[in-house]
C-alpha angles and dihedrals in degrees: 000000000000114000110280101200124074133176092305110023125286117326138168147108110327113254093016124096124304093022099057132129089246094057092043090055090049093049089052092051092045096047090048093050091046095052101037123086123218110258097020111104127216108005113184135236123192120222128198135163144183126243101278117129091233090060091085097061092042092050093053092046091053093047093051092050094046095047092043087063096052098262126125120235123217113202121202102168124216108003134143117268093247088056092061090049089052097040093046091060093033093055094039092240118165094232141351130220129202126200108203145107092211111213097001125110117281095257090065123074141175147191123222126177134216125197121231092272091059098253125123114256118267118238094262094058092047084052087055091051094052092046090052091049086058092051090046091051092050091046092054088058100039105026102037093134104033095102114199097357119126119282113229087358090174094051097081098206097066099028089120095060112101136178104242124211134192117010093351094078116102132257134220125227133186112228105212099177095056099103091050091054094049091047093052089050093051092048089052090057089063113084109265094224093058133070135185093238109144094022117124113195142168120217126194111198094185088232084281145115095311097055095105106030101039098061093046093051093054097041095048089055087056105263122139100235126205105196128208127167093032100121106083116182099175095264106053102065110132089000109141092331145065130057094324095054109041099168096096092046092049093050093048091050091056095039092054098035089235126180092226143002121214124197124187127189125238096283098032099238090114134058136184120185135210117212122223088269094056096255121140119248108194135188095282094053090045090055091050094050094045094043094053089049092046093051091048088054092045090243106117108099113238088345089275137134125197121215139148132266088263096065112113120261088237088071092055091050093046089052092047093053092055094047098260131114137223121226112196129210139181116287113284132072089241089067089048091055093045091055092047093050093045097055105025100255118152106197135049144118148154134279087245094067107270102136119180116199095183092189086070112025142005102237143028111299118182096195092049091048092051088050092053091051089049090050091055089047092050095044095047095036087222128134117246094246089061093047094051089060086081087089133043113205117225115223112266131196122195124191134172122215117199113218134187093250139359115271139162115266092239088061093063105097117241095001098112091052094051093047092050089051092054093041090056088054092054091060093206096312097094142048139208124200123181122178139157121244115255093217109034143023097274134118112215117215122197123180126182129186145130095264115062093199094049095048089049090055090048091050091049093050092049092048093049089051093051091048091053098043100036 
């Protein structure tokens, strides 16, 4: 079996391997086995989803798998991914499962898993789940009639997992107050002495998981909210709306003369903001704004922000000018979180809009991040367009080069020397990043610098070299 888990759980076209009902059932069984302890009855696993039509079948498959292994399933329905992380810890569940493909089209879907503390699973635990899925598949063929005997009793790692019968099978429960719990949590992250009275804002929920809770949060704090992307029908998630399609939001901000526009992706763990002048404020700008404010309050641990290699060089220079530093990780919010936990940092994120405020939550949360930006606006009494001037974005060129087969960058003859020669010419005011795609035979080339025409020429030269050599 090919590896199921990618950089953010399992993801693919719904009803095509690996996103099939069969695999979802096995994942449910494996997670239940992994997080239950022998002799402890009815552990519980929380399940949430976004608004995709395929979410129904995967939800039922996961419930079946979890309950079949003697663990209870707690169903919260359509809720943002960060809500599942929060609720898993808040309700003392043993794990949380999210059915979502984030910003992908509706016919994709995915499954990602949180441990009981609300953090995404590390690679080694995902490996354990994959190993257990294999054992479960083998046991279905070879041990179909063995009742409560051990599954994979010779495997060692999973010898405590049993198929229960009778009253030992799990149950499923609907948790009707889950949205209220999450809304109260979010409101408590906003400074108590502040309100959003006088703020007119547009929110675009991408017809996704935030469509109910996001408007309620901002309205209860006093904002006048104009809502778009809040009519999901199972197939319109991320379709012409949300964080990856900002046109409707920008138009609405200008039409309603709003102070701010906020766009979420399909599962609500990302946010991109539009200022009152219609200009995009991405994850890098949000990090610069919030880092400056946190530093002024003495609340930025070790005066450090964690971001990925894709964050703009302008963020690094902005942080340096205010006495802070930027630590970079591989692409993926999970790697940002790992670095933050490892070294005690409390703020980080991605250019794409995953913002992690570790003092409040364990993962990226679009609604929470928007609230933090609004709190800076209200505290400083400055419009967002002025706050965003804290960072000047360097021009950035991104190119993809298709190659015959995937290979490491260092295996491309002459590329290292060419990169070094261009970096010398930048004199510290530019940056080159070349990395292979993790999913297709493509080399990704990113060049940053002060002169857009020049970095375009550099990117073209690098791409041409890669095409010739690879």
